[in-house]
N, C-alpha and C positions, 0 to 999 in steps of 0.2 A: 804745575799739575799736582805735585805732592801736597801743596798747601790747600788747594781746593778739595782734594780727596780727604785731607785731614779734617777740614771744616765739615765735610759731609759726614764723616765718621763721628765727629763730636756731636753733631746735631742728632744723628740716629741714636747714639748712646743716650743723649739727654731725653729723647722721646721714649726710649725703652724704659728709662728710670721713672718717667712721669706717669703717675696714676691717671687713668682716664675717668674723669667725672666732669660735672657741670662747671666746677670752679676752675679746672685746668683747660677747658675747651679753648678759651681765648689764647692761652700760652701755646698750646699744641697747634692751633691754626697758624699762629705766627711762625712757629718752627717749620711747619710743612711748607709754607710759602718760601721761607729762606732756602729750604732743601730743594724745592723745585727750581729756584733761580740758580743755585749752585750746580745742579745737574745739567741745566741748559748750558751754563758756562763751560762745564767740563766736556760736554758732548758736541758742542759746536765751537771748536777752538778758533780764535781769531787769527792765529799765526798761519802763514801759508805753508810752512814746512810741516810735513807729517800729518796734516789734518784732512787730507783727501780721502777718497774712498779706498785707495790702496789697490795694488795690481790684482786683477782678477775679480774685483768687486763691481766695477762699473759695467754692469751687464745691460746691453740694449734691450729695452722692453719690446717683445714681439708677441704676436698672437692676440687673442681676444681677452685674455685674463692672465694674471701672474699669481702663482701659488708658491709660497716659500716653505721648505722643509727645515724646521728648526729643532734642535735637540742637543743633548749632551753627546760627547764623543762616543763612538762605537755602539750606538743604539740601532743602527741599521738604516740610516737615511740614504746612504749611497746605494745600498742594495735595493731599496724601495724605488729610487730614481731609475736605476738600471732596468728593473723589471717593468716599470710603468712606461718608460719612454724609449728604451733601447740605447740611451746615452751611456757612455762608459764613464763612471766615476769610480776612482780606485777604492777597492774594498780590502780591509785588513782587520785583524782582531786587535791591533794595538790602537791607542788613542791618537787623535789628530791626523788621520790619514788625509782628509780633505782640507787643504789650506787655502784654496781659492773657491770662488763661487761657480759651481758647475750648472749651466742651464740645459734643459732638455724640453722638448715640446711633445705633447700628446694631443691627438685629435679625438675628441669625445663628443658624441651627439652633434657633430658638425662644427663644433667650436675648437679652435686651436688654443690650448692651455699651456702656458710656459711654466715649467716646474724648476725651481731653483734649489739645489742642494747647498745649503749654507753651512760653513764649517761649524763644528761642534761648539756650542755655547758653554762657557765655563762660568762658575759663580763669580760675580764681580764684573761681568761684561759691561754692565751699565756704567761702571766706574772707569771704563777704559782699559781693563785688564785683557791680556791676550790680544786677539784681534776683534774683541767683542763689539767695539764701536762700529767697525765696518760691517760686521755681520748684521747687527740690528738696524743700522741705517738702510741697508739693502732690504731687510725685512719690512721696513716702513713703506716701501714702494709696492708691496704685494696687495692683491685684492682679497687674499685669504691666507691664513697661516695653518700649516699642519705641524703640530708639536708631536714629534716622534718620541715615544716613551718606551722604556724597557719594561716588559710585563712583570719582571721580578721586583723592580723598585719604582713603580710608576708614580705614586703619590708624592714621594720626596722630590723626584725630579720635576714633576708638574709644578709644585709650589715654587721651586727655585727658578725655573724658567719664566713662570708668570711674573715673579718679582723682578727679574731682569728686564723683561719686555715692558712692564709697567713703569719701571724707572726710566725707560727711554721714550715714554709718552705713547706707547701702543696699548690701547684698551681693547681687551679681547671679549667678544660676544656681549658688548655693551652698546647702548644707544648714547648719543651725546646728551649731556645733562639738560633737562628741560628748564632752563633758567635764562633770563635776559639780562645781559650786562651791557650798558651803554655809557661811555664816557661823556662828560659835558664840561662846559667852561666854568660854571659856578654853581652854587647851591648845595655843596657838600655831598655826603653820601646819603642817598635816599633808598632805604631798604624796605621792600614790601614782599609779603608772601600770601599766596592764595590758599595755602594749606597749613595745617598745624606743623610747626617746625621744632624738631627735637635736637638738632645738631648745631644750627647757626643762630646767633643773636647779633644785634647791631654792633656790639663791641668787637666781637670776633671778626665780623665782616670789615669793620673799619681798620682793624689791626692788619688783616691780610692786604687790603687795598693800600694801606700806608706803606707796607713793605715794598709794593710795586710803585710807590710814589704817585698813587692815584688818590686824589682828595675830593674829586667831584664826579659822581657817577650815579646812575639809576640802576638798581638791581632788583629784579622781580623773580621770585621762586614760584614754580608751579608744581613742585614736588618736595619731599623732605630731603633737601640737599645737604651734603656734608661739606666740610672745609676743602676736601680734595676736589669735589665737584666744582666749587667756585674757583679754585686755583687752576683747574683744567681749562675753564672758560677764559680766565684772564690770560693764561699762557697762550691759548689759541693755536697751539701746534700739535694738539693730540690727534692721533689716528685711531678711528673706531673700526675694528676689523673682525670679521667672523673667524673662528678658530675651531679646528677639529683636532682632537687628541687621538692620534693613531698609536694604539698600544701594540707594539711589535713583539715578536718572539713568544706568541701565545702557545706555541707548541711545547714550551718549557714549563708551563704551569698546569695545575690541576683544573678540572671542570668546576669545582667549588670556587676556586680562586677567580676563575673567569666570570662566574656568575656575580661575584662581589664587584669586580671591575665594571661589569655591565651596567651597574647602577650609576656610574659617573655620567653627568650630562656631557653632550657633545663628543661622545666617545665612539671609537670604531676599532674593534679588535682585528689585527692582521698578523700574518707571518710572511714577511717579505721573502725570506729564504725559500719557504715551501709554497709561496704564491697563494696563501689562503686569504680569502675575502678581499682581494684587491679590487674586484668589481664593486663590492660594497663600499669601499673607500672612495672610489671614483663617483659613485652615486651620491655620496654625502658631499663631496667636493662640488658637484654640480648643483646640489640643493643649496649649499651655503653661498656659492657665487651668485646664485639667483639671476642667471642670464636669460635673455629672451631671444629665441630664434625666429627670424622673419624670413619667409620665402618670397623670392621675386617672381613676378609673372609678366614676361614681355607680352606686348599686345598681339593677340591672335595665336598665342602659343600656350603650352601647358606650363604650370609652375615648375621652377627649378628646385627640387627637393634635395638635391645633392650638396649644394653649397649655400647654406643659409647666411643671412647677414645677422651678426651677433650684436645685440644691444645690451647695455646694463639695465637692471630693473629700475634705476632712478632716471635714466634718459632713454625713453622708449616711445617718443612721439614720432609722427610721420616725418617731422622736420629732422629729428635725430637720425632717422632711417636714411633720409635723403643725403644728409651730410656724411654719413658713413660710406655711402656709395661714391659720391663725388661732391666736392664743395660747390660746384656751379649748378648742381641739380635744383637747389632751393630757389635760385634766381629764375629758373625755367619752369618751376612748379605751377601747375594750374589747379589740379585736384588729384586725389588718389582714390582708387577702388580697393576696398578691403574685404577679404573673405576670412572668416574665423571667429573666435570667441569674442573679440572686441566689437564685431559688427552686429548691428541690430537686425539687419537683413542681408542677404547674400546676392550680389555684393552691395556694400554701403559706400556711397560717395562721401568722402571726408576731406577736411582741410588739414593744414600742417600741424595743428595743435592736438589732433586725435591721438589718444594713447593706445598703443598696440599691445596685444597679448602674445604669449608664447605660441609659436607655430601659426601665426596669422600669415595670410598670403596677400601681398600688396602689388598693385599695378599703378605706376605713376603716369599721369597724363600731363604732358608738357604743354606750355603755351605755344601756339602756332607762330 
C-alpha cells in the first residue's frame, strides 16, 4: 500500500512542478494515465483481507432511489438525516461521531428515497486514509450525492471533497464524455475529431493508450476533450452523478455572506438544527433524481393516486413500467391505455416501447 501511495504522491508532485503548455501536454497526459491506474490499484485491492466494504457499510439498497450525505466531520450530516427521516444517527460536537453507514428512508411525492449518512470524509480518503475507501465506494452506489458543507468554510471543504470524489471515479454534475473509443485487432491508433481540438493531439492520445497497452483503437472526439476525458472512457468505471451542495448552519452567517454563497451552482442553503429550508432541499433532491411517477388504473376503477410506480428518467417505457410491477406482466402484455402528458389523446392505446411522462395514468390490458 505504502509503495503505491508513494508512487501516487511522486506523480502528483511531478504534475504540480510541470508547467502546463502545448509542449508538456504529452508528458502530462502520460502522468495522468499512470495516476488513474495507480488509484484503481489502490482502491480495488486484490487481497481478500481488509479489502471488503467494512462492517456497517454493506447497506442493502431499498426504496426507489438512494441519496448519500457526504461531508467533513461535524458539518451536520447526522442532524440532517435525523430531521429528514426520523432515523437516529448519533450527533455530537466532536469529530467522527458516525463510524458506520446509517440508512434512513423518507417518503416524498410518493417515492421512497433512501438517505445514507456516510461517515465524515477526511482529506486523503481517495488514497485509503481513514475509512475513506468504504465511504466513497458506498457513495458510488447512490443516485444522487448531497455534499453537506459548513456555511463558515464552504468553499475550502467543497474543493477538498470534490477532489476526493473525483479521485475515486465519481464525476459530479457532469455528462459522460462525448467521444467514441473502440479497441480493434490491428491498424494502430486511428484518431479523428469532428471539432477543433485544443487539448489532445495524436502523440498524447498514443501515449495514453500505450500506458494501457492499447496499440490498436479507433477514437473519435465530438467535443474538445481533455486527457482526463479520454482516460475516463478507457478506464470505463466512472460514475456520473448529480450533486447538491447543502450549505448548513446558515444561521451562523450574515445575510451578505448568504447572498455570496447563493451564487454557487447546485447550491441549497439550510439549517438542519433550526429546520430551515429542509423542504427546499427535498425539492432539489427530487429535481436532481429526475424520477417519473406513474399511476396505475385497474379496469373499471379509478386511478390509484396514493401509491405511484416510480421509474427513473432513463427507463420509463411501458415495458419498464410492467417489469417494475411484475416480471411476468411483460409476457401477458397485449397493449396499454395511457392518460396524461405523453398521450396524444385521452386515453391513447400504446405498445411496450411508448415513453411515459411524470404523473401519467396507465391501464395494462393483458392477453386473454
